[in-house]
N, C-alpha and C positions, 0 to 999 in steps of 0.2 A: 380194334375197325372191325368191321363185320361190312361182307359183300349184303346189297341186301336185292339185287336184282342185275340184269342186262339190261345194257342199248342196243339199241337196233343194230349195227355192229358190233354186235358183243363184248363192248368194254364194261368195266365192272363197274356198278355203282355204289360207293361207299357212304359209311356211317361211321364216323367218329363218337366213342363213348368218352365222357369223363364226368367221374364223381366216384363218390363213393358205393361198395358193394354194400348190399345187391341194386339192383336198377332195377326203375318199376316201382320202388317202396310208398311213402307216405312224401317222399321231397316231391318237390314238382318241378316241373324239367323245362328247358332251355334247348332251345331248338335253334339252329342258325346255318345258310346253305349260304352260298351262291356260286355264281357260275352255271342259271339259268337261261341266259340269257351269252351265245357263245362267243359275242366281241368284249366284254364285257370284262375283262380280264384281272380286274384291281376287286373286285366283291370276291376271287378266289383266296387274293394274296388274303384279304384280311379277315377270311376263315378261316387263314393256317396260321395269319398273326397272331389270332384269338386264341386258336390251341395252343402255340408255344407260348401266350402269356402264361395259359394255364397251367402250363405244366413246368415252365421258370418259376414261378410264382410259387408250386409248389414247391420245387427242391431248395429253390431258397428262405423258404420257411417264413414267404410272406403271411402274417395273421387275415391280411386282407383275402388273399385269394381262398384261404382251409375254408374261410367262412363260406364263403361264394360256394366252395365241391361242398362244406357238410352240410348247406340245405338246399342245394340242390341238383341235378341231373344233366348236363352239358349233351345234348348230344351235335353234329355240326357234321355238315356234308359241302364240302369244298365246293367239289364240280357238280350240279344237278343233271350238266348239259355233254355231260364228255364226250359224243359224236364231236355237235358241234363246236370245242374246244378245241379238240385237233383239229378239224378243217382248216378254224383260225391260222391257227401254227404254223400245220405243215403247206395250207398252200398262200401264202403270204408270196408274193413273185418281187423281183426287184427292180418290176418296173411300175409306174403309175399307172400303167393302162386299164382301166375299168374292169373290164373285161376279165381277166387274169386276177384282177385284186379280190379275196375272200376278205379279206383282214374282216368287213362289217359285218361280215353272216349273223346273225343273231338266231333263227331258229336252228334245231334237231336235224337229222338229217334223214329223215323216216322218211320213202317218197310215195309222193302222190298224185296222182295226171295230173291236176292242172298245177301245180308249183309245188317243188321241192319243200320236205320238212314243215314241218310243227309248232310253231309258238310258245312254247312249255304252259306260259305266266296266264294266257288268253283260255286257258282251255283246262280248267277245273271242273269238277264235276258236280260241287259241292257248293249251295251259295252266291258263288264266287261269282261266273256264270249267269249273272244279270244284265248287267247297262255294261257296253263297253266289247264283251264277248261274243265271238263266233261262234255260231250254231254250227257252224262249218273249218273242222281245225285244220286245215291246212290254209 
């Protein structure tokens, strides 16, 4: 794995790579990420399961998994939004008081004057920022 960046709250943004060496040769790549929305915990679990499946299949000498690894370079980012993910876990209260409950937080934790956080998937700067994307990322 490799740390590819840091968040606003200084958490690591990590990418795991699985494939044959060297990476970046003529093989095609597969990218799988999760946790872009802080509240969608199952997406992180799905990425981690996929990593485990490739590793365990390789160790068990599964021919189908070996063929995948020989054909593709896999890149996994289990948590795109670590600050928001931690916030939804750390701030979960035992009360049902809506003001205290942060389990449904979606955005990252970068502060803004108007409202805190950026909805990460609505602010890609290339080709995706057309219909439905915000010109104001906060």
